[in-house]
N, C-alpha and C positions, 0 to 999 in steps of 0.2 A: 475671764480668760478665753471663753469660747469664741467670741467675735473676732479677736485678733488672729486666733488660730485659723479660723475659716478663711480670712483674707489671705494669709500666707499659704494655706493649703491650695487655694485656687491658683495663685501665682506660681508656686513651685510645681504644681501638677502640670500646668501648661508648659513650663520650661522642660520638665522631665519628658513629656510627650514629644516635644520638638527634638530633644536630644536622642530619643529612641529612634526617630525616623532619620536622623543624620548619621547613625552608625553604619559604616560600610564594612561588611564582613570581608576579611582577606583570605588568602589561600594559606593552607597549612604549610609551614616551613619544612623543607627537607632537612635531614641530618647535616648535610654539608652546609646549608645556609645557617643553621643554628651555630655550628662550629665557626663559621666565618664571622658571625657577630661576636662570638666569644673572643676571637682573636682581635677583633677591632677594639673590644673593651680592654683587653690586655695592653694593646698599644696605647690606648688613652691613658691608662694608669701609668705606664712606663714613661710617657711623655711628661706627664705632670710630676711624677716622682723625680725624674732626672732634672727637671727644671728646678724643683725645690732644692735638690742637693747642690746643683751648680750655682744657683743665684741667691738662695735664701738661707740655707743651713749655716749657722746654728740657730737662726731666728725661728720663731714659732710658725710663721706662715710665709708663703710666696706671694708677692705682689705681681701678678702676671702681665700687667700692662707696662710696668716700668722695669720688670725683670730684676727685682731686688727683694729683700726680706724685711719683715717687721715682727715685733713681739705683740701678742694680743692677749692671751689668757693667762700667762704666767712666766714667760721667758724660760721655757724648759724644752726647746726644740720639739714643740708639740706635734708638728706634722710627722716627724720621724717616728715618734712613739705611736701615733694614731694609725700610721700606715703599715706598721710592722707585721701584724697578722695577715693583712691583705697580700703581702709578699708570699706568705706560705700558701694561702688559699689559691693563689695563681701559680704555685709550683716553683717559685724562685727561692730555693732552699739556701743557696750559697749567700745571697744578699741578706736573707733573714739571719743567718749565723753571724755575718759580719756586723750587722747592726745590733743584734742582741749582745754580742761581746763588747761593742763600743759603749752601749748603755751601761752594761755591768761595770765597765772599767772607769767611766767618766761621769755618769749621771749623779747629781746630788740635788736634794730638795732643801738643803739647809741654806736658804737664801732669804734675804730681806726683801721679799716680793709679795705684794698683795695679789691674791689669786682668787678666781671664782671657785667656790666650794663645789658647785654643781658641775662645771666644766672640767675641773681637775679630776673629779671622781669618774665621770663617764669616759673621758678621753684618756687620761693618764693612768689612773688606777685600773680602769677597765682594760686599757691597751696592754699594760704590763702583765696583768693577770692572764689574759688570753695568750700572750706571747710565751709566758712561763709554761702554761699547760700544753702549748703546741711545740715546745722545744724538742721533745723526743722525736716527733715526726720530721723535724727539720735536720736531724742528725747532730744536734748540739751535744757536746760532752756534758753529761748530767752529773750533778752532785749525788752522793749516796742517798741523801734524804728525799730526792725528788720522787713524787710530785708534791710532797709536803714541805719541801724546802728548796731553796735555789736563789740565785742572785736577783733575778727579775721579781720573784715573789717578795724578797726582802725589800726591794725598791718600792713595790706597790704598797707594802705594809707601812713603810716609812712615810710615803706620800699620804696614805689614808690617816695615819696617826696625826699628821700635821693638820688634818681637817677636823679632828675631833673637838678641839676647843670651840668651834662654831656651834656645836650642839649643846653647849653649856648655857642653856636658857631655861626660864621657868617652865616652858612648855615641852622642852626636848626637841623643838623644831629649830633648825640651824639658821644662823645668819647666812647671808649670801656671799660674803667675802671673808677671807682669813689671810693673815700674813703667815707665810710658810715658816717663819722663824719665831715670830713673837705672838701669834694668836690673833684674835679679833681686833682690828684696828680701832683706835679711839674714835668715837663719833659715828661708827658704822650704823647705817640705817637698819632698823629691825624689820622693815618691810621686804618681803621676798615673794616669789611666785610659788604656787602650789607645787609645780614640778620640782622646784628647787628644794622643797621639803621632802617630797615622796619618791625621789629617784636615787636611792642609795642601797637598797636591799640586795640587788643582784651582786654588786661589787663587794659590799661589806659582808654579806652572807658568805660569799665565796672565800673571802679572807678568813673569816672565822672558822669555816669548815676545813680549810687547808692548814691553818696554823694552830688551831685549838684555842685561840684567844676569843672568848665569847663577846668581848666588848663591842666589836664592830656590828655583828648581827643584832645584838641587843639595842644598840644605838639607833640603827636604821628602823627597827621594828617600833621603837618608842615614837619616832617621828611619824611613821605611818599611822599608828594608833591615835596620835594627837590630832592628825587631820580628820580621821574618821569621827572622832569625838565632837568636832566642831562643825560637821556638816549641817546643812539647814534642816528645818522641820520636814521639808519635802524631799530631802535626801540628796541635794546638790551641794557642790563646793564652788567657791569663787576662784579667782585666779591670782589674787595677791592677799597676803595675810601678814599681820604683825606677829612675829615669832616670840615676842616677849609676853604678849597678852592673849594670843589666840583670836584676836579680833580681825574680822575680814575688812580689808581696806579697799577692795574692788570686788563687786558682787556679781559680775558677769560670769555665768557658768557655761562651759562648753567642753569640747573634747580636744581643742587645739592649743594654741600658744599659751604658755604659762601653766597648763594643766596636763598636757598629753601624756608624758612619761610616768606620771603618777598612776594612771590607770594601767599603763603598760606593765609597770613593776608589780602590781597586784597579781596579774596573771603569771608573769614570768617568775616572780618570787615563789609562787605556789608550785610551778612546774619544777623549778630548780631545787628548791629547799624542802618541798613536801609539807608546806604549812597550809592546811585546809582553810584556816580562818581568812586567808588572803583571797581565796576564790569566793568565799561567802561574801566578802566585802564587794568584790567586783560584780557579782551577780546582782546585788542590791543596787549598785550604781547603774548597771546596765539597764535594769528595769526603769529606773528614773530617767535615764538618758533617752530611752525609747519613748517615754511618756511626754517629756517636756522639750527635748531638743531635736528629735527626729521628725522631719517633714518629708513624706515620701522617702526618697533615697538620699536626701541631704541632711546635714546636721547643722543647726544654727546655734546662736547664743541667746541665753535667756537669763532673767533675773533669778538668782539662786534661791531667793526667799518666796517669790510668787510664781515663777515659772513663765511669765510673759516673755515673748521674744524681744530682745533688745538689739540684736545685730543679725541681719539676714545675709551672712557672709560665709563663704567657704574659704578656709585658710590652707595654704600649701602644707603646713605641718599636719593637718588633719588627715592627710592621705595615708598615714600609718594605720588608721582605724580598721580598714578592711583586713589588713594583715593580722591585726590583733583578733578580729572576729574569727578568722580562720583557725586560730589557735584554740578557740573555745567551741568550734564546730558550727558557727553560723555562717556557712559559706554562701548561701543564697543571698542574704542581705549584703554580704561583703562584695560580691560580684556586681550587684546593682549599683552600689555607691561608687565602685571603682570605674564603672562605665561612665558615670557622670564626671569623675575627676579626669578621666582620659580625654573627654570632650573639651575640657578646659585646656588641657595640654595641646590638643590639636588646634585649638583656636589661636594660640599664641606661640606655639613651639616651646612652651614652658608653663609652669603653674605659677601665677603671681602669688605673692605673699597673701593677699586678700582678694577674693573674687566676689563681687556683689551679685548675688543669685537673682534677685528680681530684674536687675538691669542687664544681666549676662555680660558683664565686662569687669576688667581689672579695677580694683578700688583705687581711687586717687590717693597718692602719697604712700601706697602700699603695693606698688606695681612691679617690684623687683623679684628676681629669682636667684638666690645665692647657691645654685647647684645642689639643691636639697635632694635627699635620697628617698623620701617617704613614699612616693608613687611607685618606684621600682621595688622598694621593700615589700609593699603589699603584693605587687605582681609576682615577686619571687615566692612568697609564702603560698599564694593562691595557685600558682602553677604547680607547686608540689602537691597541692590538695586535689586539683581538678584536671591537670594537663590540658586545659582549655587553650587552643592555639591563639585566641585573642590576646592572651597575656604575653606571648612572644611578640606579637605585632606591637603591643604597647611598648615593650622593651626596645624593639627596633626603632620606633618613633623617637624614643628618648635618646638613643645612641646617635641617630642621625642629626637630631636637632642640636645636641650638645656639641657634636663635632663641627657642624655647619656654623653655629652662631657664636660659640664661646671659646673656641680654640685660639690660642695666641702662640707666638714664637716660643715661649718658655713655659706654657701651662694652659690652664683653662680659667676663664674669668667669669665672675658672677655677672648676671644680667641686671643692670640698674633699672631698666624699663622694658618689660616684655612687649609693649606695644611698638616700640621703635627698635628694639634689640640693642640699645645703647649698653655698653659694658661698664663694669665697675672694677676697680683695681684690687680685687681680693679673691683668693682661692682658699676657702676655709679647709681645715684639715679633714672635715668629714667627707669631702669629695673623694679623698683617697681611702678613708676608713669605711665609708658607707656606700656612696653612690656607685663607685666603680665595683666595689665588692658585690653588692646586690645584683648589679647588672651581669657581672661575670657568673655568679651562681645561677641566675636565671637561664643563661645560655650554656651552662656546664652541668647537665643533669647527672653526670657520673662523679661529681666532685665528692671527696671524702666527707664533706660537711653534710651531705644528703644521706648518709648512712641511716637506714631505717631500723637498725638494730639487728640486722641479719648476720653481722660479724663484728668481732672485736679482737683485742690483743691481750693475751696474758702478759703481764709485766711483773717481773720479780723485783721487789724493792726491799729496803731494810725493814720496812713495815710489814712485809709479807707479800703475797701474790695479789695483784690487782687486775681487774678487767678494765681496760681503758679503750678509748676510741671506738666505743660501741654505738655511737650515734646519739641522737637526742640533744645535740648542742643547743644551748640557750644563748641567744644574742642579747647583749646589753643594748641600751638605747643608742649606742654609738657603733653597733654592729660588731662588737668584739665577742667572738664565740667562747663559751665556757663549757667544758666537758663535765657533766654532772657526775660521771663515774669517778673522776678524780676526787671530787668532794666527798663522795661516799667512802672511797678508799681511805682518805686521810682522817675523816671524822670518825669512822669506825675504829681505826687503829687507836686514835687518841682516846676514844671512849673506853676501849679495852685497857689502855694504860691507866686511866683514872680508876677503873674498877680494880686493877691490880694494886694500885697505890692504896685504895681504901681497904682492900683485903690485907695488905701488908701492915697497915696501921692498926688493924683490929686483931691480928692473929700473931702468935709466935710461930713463925715459919719453920724455924729449926726443930722445934718440938713436933709440929705438924708433920714434917717430912719424916722424922724418925718414926712416928706412929704409923704413917702410911707404909714405910718400908717394912716395919715389923708385920703389919697386916699382909703385905705382899708375900713375905717369906712364909707366914703361916698358911697361906693359900697355895704354897708350892710354886710361886711364880718368881723366877729369878730376874726377869726383865722388869722394866718400869710398868706400873699398873695402868689400867685403862684410864683412871682418873688423871694420872700424870700426863698421859699422852693427849687426852682430850683437852685439857686446860693449859697445856704448855708448861706445866710445873715439873720440868725435868731436872737433870743433874745441875743445870746452869741456873736454877732458880735463885740460889743464894747470891750469885753475882748479879742476877737481873734486878733483884730488889735492893741490892746494896745501895746505900744512899749516894756513894761516890759515883755509881754507874747508873743512877736512876735516869729515866727518860728526860730529855732536854726540856727545861722549863724556862728557857730564855724569853719566850713570848710573854709569859705572865710577868716576869721580872721587868721586862721593858715597859709594860703598861704601868706597873707600879711606879717606875721611874718617871713616866710621863705625868702621872697624877701628882707626884711630889713636885716635879718641875713646874706644873701649872699653878700650884699654890704659891710658889716663891717667885714666879716670873713677873717682871714688871715692864712697863713700857715707858721709855724716856720720851716725854712729850716734846721736848725741844729737839731731840736728835732723830726721832723715828717717825715723824709725821710723813705720811705718804697718801697720795690720792687713792681712793677706793676704786675697785673694779667691780661693776655691777653686772651680774648675769641677767637678772630680771629687773626691768626698769622699775624704779620706785614710784613713778607716776601712775596713778590709778588707771586701770584699763579703760574704763568708760570715758575718762576725760581725753584720752588720746583719740578717741573716735569722734569727739564732739566737734572737731574742726574738719572732718572729712566730707560731710554732706551726704546726700543720697541715702540717708538712713530712714527707715520707716519708724514712725512713732505711733504708739497706741492712742486712739482717739477716745 
């Protein structure tokens, strides 16, 4: 392995030196200039959002060249759900309230539609969860049980429950496609990408902590553990796997397409849910990535079993990595890589899907830019960590390029070829959910999302007093922020409920209270005893533990019903055949590269 590494080290070192000398430092932006770019981003979002509502709703996406709509990932008005929390981040509370009520009144997932398990989770479940948790800030009329109950939370739970049949495999890893009404389609391929297996814990963990139903978090953790168990002897994972056998079908290892959000959710799952085993996994992966995939300040692709470089490319999706590094404190390495990625952007006015590092040009047949957010995502994280003015300059470059190259009469169009700036007739929902949101947050340093824990709100709920909006928001991979304080509030309350129920089942409370009252009188205390005050076992205890007034157990009952339905459900082969929707291409990763050329081979 030493010889190939040296060859690549020399090539990459030369490129890195050249890039170092082409960086032109800019002037520090004034507060007025920062706010000006913030307003430009708000205008970008509004133009795209208005175009979607006028020309595409209720379809999933806007087609910005023909100004009409199309369904892509599941036929559930995807862009509307995905953009909802961005409205709030940008301060449009009235539109947030209107859309939240519209979704609560009209949205249903009981449809005979084949949907991507991965995309439905990150965009729909994630979007609904975030909107649910942000509803109080928007002035929505809340149900008594909020934040542990509410219409958007119930919608998210319903959508997630319809994904659960995909995980019913021998390994616990999910299929890539599920029919929202009937389960996994007949003949569905068992091959899916690593990210499609490992990108559920943020959403599923949030659901479990809010509702008290452990099935979601348990399911996501089983899938993560299954991936960990089949990593290679040198500690790498490939990018496509057979979920029924755990056999890798594509063995190229990297940090980008097909793998990216798996690593992301190990870190964010740890931060959000406090599960230290996840950070232990990430640290082990990070060591291996730095050993086999990192060459100077670039990350390449290698054989997961042997570690030799197989593809010397930078992928646009990989630009999330510096932001993830900032979350674990590796800011210096993150900044160096981000400088490289910024140079690619400056070369084309966009980051192509694949960039050939040795030849310093966009990879043939992978030269598009679908308005991806990863570059500005990392810039936003790193600016919070460093306040380096370079990161604002990067954001400025992105805003000006997108406005100059991709704006159309009714929205913003993907770039089909970054070399010619030819446009494509698609505006994916993540442009509104992620790209514009991260840009806005980069230029809005006082946004509530940036709360560093210096303040929060006491909120009285039926579950007791909660401290909410105290900062520490965790973004899912679609940039939907989750307030960890709400998870703590609901999960703590439900844990207390469970303890009370256990106590009730094991003790005769009537006799216990009589004994305590006698003891109180003997001690000359006419009021309730400290024990009663401390544990909440006051005069209302008998009604609290009465079975007819016991805590709501609907979540558990609903899951039991789902399990019963799954056993009896059948698929009518003649009436229900439908084409599958694949999030991750079934074609092995390496074979897609075999036709591209300009790839280095080990001699």
